[in-house]
C-alpha positions as semicolon CSV with decimal commas, in nm:
position;residue;x (nm);y (nm);z (nm)
1;M;9,406;11,785;10,157
2;A;9,781;11,800;10,109
3;L;9,858;11,499;9,891
4;A;10,223;11,578;9,817
5;G;10,448;11,333;9,995
6;A;10,155;11,112;10,097
7;N;10,114;10,755;9,983
8;L;9,825;10,638;9,771
9;S;9,651;10,479;10,070
10;A;9,603;10,833;10,204
11;L;9,326;10,885;9,948
12;H;8,994;10,832;10,123
13;E;8,782;10,561;9,961
14;Y;8,417;10,552;10,052
15;D;8,260;10,216;10,130
16;F;8,043;10,219;9,816
17;E;8,356;10,276;9,603
18;R;8,542;9,989;9,776
19;R;8,247;9,750;9,737
20;F;8,208;9,822;9,365
21;D;8,254;9,494;9,173
22;A;8,467;9,610;8,885
23;Q;8,540;9,262;8,746
24;D;8,172;9,177;8,695
25;T;8,108;9,528;8,564
26;V;8,391;9,513;8,310
27;R;8,276;9,167;8,202
28;W;7,920;9,296;8,159
29;M;8,044;9,600;7,965
30;Q;8,261;9,382;7,740
31;E;7,961;9,164;7,661
32;N;7,717;9,452;7,606
33;W;7,911;9,751;7,467
34;Q;7,752;9,696;7,124
35;K;7,415;9,799;7,267
36;S;7,540;10,157;7,247
37;F;7,475;10,134;6,870
38;S;7,111;10,041;6,937
39;F;7,076;10,328;7,185
40;S;7,227;10,565;6,928
41;L;6,992;10,451;6,653
42;A;6,688;10,478;6,882
43;Y;6,809;10,824;6,989
44;V;6,830;10,950;6,629
45;L;6,490;10,805;6,541
46;L;6,329;10,954;6,852
47;I;6,475;11,303;6,819
48;F;6,393;11,341;6,453
49;G;6,058;11,165;6,497
50;G;5,993;11,396;6,791
51;Q;6,072;11,701;6,580
52;Y;5,826;11,576;6,318
53;V;5,553;11,526;6,581
54;M;5,624;11,870;6,732
55;K;5,624;12,049;6,394
56;E;5,261;12,163;6,418
57;R;5,250;12,197;6,797
58;R;5,354;12,470;7,036
59;G;5,670;12,411;7,234
60;Y;5,635;12,316;7,598
61;N;5,750;12,540;7,880
62;L;5,993;12,307;8,056
63;R;6,213;12,556;8,239
64;M;6,182;12,394;8,583
65;P;6,228;12,031;8,467
66;L;6,522;12,142;8,250
67;A;6,677;12,329;8,542
68;L;6,642;12,021;8,767
69;W;6,777;11,791;8,495
70;S;7,076;12,014;8,426
71;F;7,147;12,070;8,794
72;S;7,144;11,693;8,859
73;L;7,382;11,619;8,573
74;A;7,610;11,909;8,667
75;L;7,621;11,789;9,028
76;F;7,704;11,434;8,915
77;S;7,983;11,562;8,689
78;I;8,128;11,783;8,961
79;L;8,128;11,493;9,211
80;G;8,294;11,266;8,956
81;I;8,568;11,513;8,870
82;M;8,627;11,586;9,239
83;R;8,670;11,215;9,318
84;T;8,886;11,129;9,015
85;G;9,064;11,463;9,032
86;E;9,180;11,380;9,385
87;Y;9,369;11,080;9,245
88;M;9,513;11,282;8,955
89;R;9,632;11,558;9,190
90;F;9,798;11,294;9,404
91;R;9,968;11,132;9,104
92;L;10,084;11,467;8,964
93;S;10,222;11,586;9,297
94;T;10,405;11,262;9,377
95;S;10,511;11,129;9,036
96;G;10,489;11,412;8,784
97;F;10,304;11,463;8,458
98;K;10,443;11,165;8,263
99;Q;10,339;10,917;8,531
100;S;9,994;11,079;8,558
101;V;9,940;11,004;8,188
102;C;10,104;10,659;8,180
103;D;9,986;10,524;8,516
104;R;9,726;10,248;8,488
105;G;9,642;10,300;8,856
106;F;9,379;10,552;8,752
107;Y;9,183;10,263;8,602
108;T;9,250;10,007;8,874
109;G;9,188;10,198;9,197
110;P;8,843;10,169;9,359
111;I;8,766;10,540;9,341
112;C;8,828;10,580;8,971
113;K;8,682;10,243;8,868
114;F;8,351;10,328;9,032
115;W;8,331;10,678;8,885
116;A;8,448;10,564;8,540
117;F;8,160;10,317;8,527
118;L;7,908;10,581;8,631
119;F;8,055;10,818;8,373
120;V;8,003;10,562;8,094
121;M;7,648;10,487;8,208
122;S;7,569;10,859;8,231
123;K;7,625;10,888;7,855
124;V;7,297;10,701;7,806
125;L;7,113;10,933;8,047
126;E;7,260;11,242;7,884
127;L;7,077;11,155;7,562
128;G;6,778;11,298;7,751
129;D;6,921;11,649;7,707
130;T;6,788;11,646;7,354
131;V;6,432;11,572;7,468
132;F;6,420;11,921;7,617
133;I;6,538;12,078;7,291
134;V;6,279;11,888;7,088
135;L;5,986;11,947;7,328
136;R;6,072;12,316;7,370
137;K;6,099;12,345;6,988
138;Q;6,447;12,491;7,003
139;K;6,697;12,463;6,721
140;L;6,871;12,124;6,733
141;L;7,230;12,165;6,624
142;F;7,413;11,887;6,442
143;L;7,700;11,918;6,689
144;H;7,465;11,854;6,983
145;W;7,330;11,518;6,874
146;Y;7,652;11,413;6,699
147;H;7,845;11,479;7,022
148;H;7,603;11,271;7,229
149;I;7,626;10,976;6,990
150;T;8,003;10,980;6,949
151;V;8,075;11,019;7,322
152;L;7,834;10,733;7,402
153;L;7,989;10,505;7,138
154;Y;8,347;10,587;7,233
155;S;8,285;10,554;7,607
156;C;8,123;10,214;7,560
157;A;8,387;10,103;7,308
158;G;8,649;10,162;7,578
159;S;8,524;9,852;7,757
160;R;8,571;9,620;7,459
161;P;8,818;9,337;7,524
162;E;9,061;9,495;7,277
163;G;9,010;9,840;7,428
164;A;8,894;10,172;7,299
165;P;9,012;10,293;6,962
166;L;9,350;10,462;7,007
167;T;9,399;10,338;7,366
168;G;9,442;9,962;7,361
169;H;9,314;9,930;7,720
170;G;9,043;9,664;7,726
171;D;9,072;9,526;8,078
172;H;8,912;9,827;8,244
173;L;8,670;10,109;8,176
174;H;8,850;10,379;7,979
175;T;8,720;10,730;8,006
176;D;8,877;11,069;7,989
177;P;8,861;11,230;8,334
178;A;8,885;11,574;8,175
179;D;8,563;11,505;7,982
180;G;8,369;11,514;8,309
181;D;8,516;11,857;8,375
182;G;8,379;11,986;8,047
183;H;8,042;11,821;8,102
184;H;7,977;11,990;8,434
185;C;8,036;12,321;8,257
186;D;7,794;12,216;7,980
187;H;7,525;12,127;8,231
188;L;7,576;12,442;8,433
189;G;7,532;12,634;8,108
190;L;7,207;12,448;8,036
191;L;7,095;12,520;8,391
192;L;7,150;12,893;8,340
193;D;6,975;12,877;8,003
194;A;6,671;12,716;8,168
195;G;6,629;13,005;8,409
């Protein structure tokens, strides 16, 4: 789609993106973002408890479930970056780099609001990646579980009324669209590793 010279209304919004109730969602996120700390604590207890339980057991062969899990997350990430990337390409081609960074429209348009919310919620689901490492008795790297916790906490903190640390945007869901790009590569890598 040639977005240069087009107006913003030229971006196709699907019905489910238009119907997304961002105000109620942001309000819910602002009231519940602290739960990410509970999820993080439960995650740490479960992964290290799981390693303890698995210490004397043989690892499970979970290649097919891991492949399906990784494929699903990779597909979700690719769809998200395609939808939000369409807006960013439009903004870059019509307004330049500075406006693409400074424009709040990324966080207020129906396409990006919907996908930003799903991105934040996916951080909870992605904690499941570690289950495969623990049950397959693979080496659990500090960076793996630390990354999952910090991305979950930061993504949820972005919905606080005062905004995410370093951003100051609290009236919307703040996420980094480029992070989705990296995550689909991560999940494609896990998919290949499963095979």
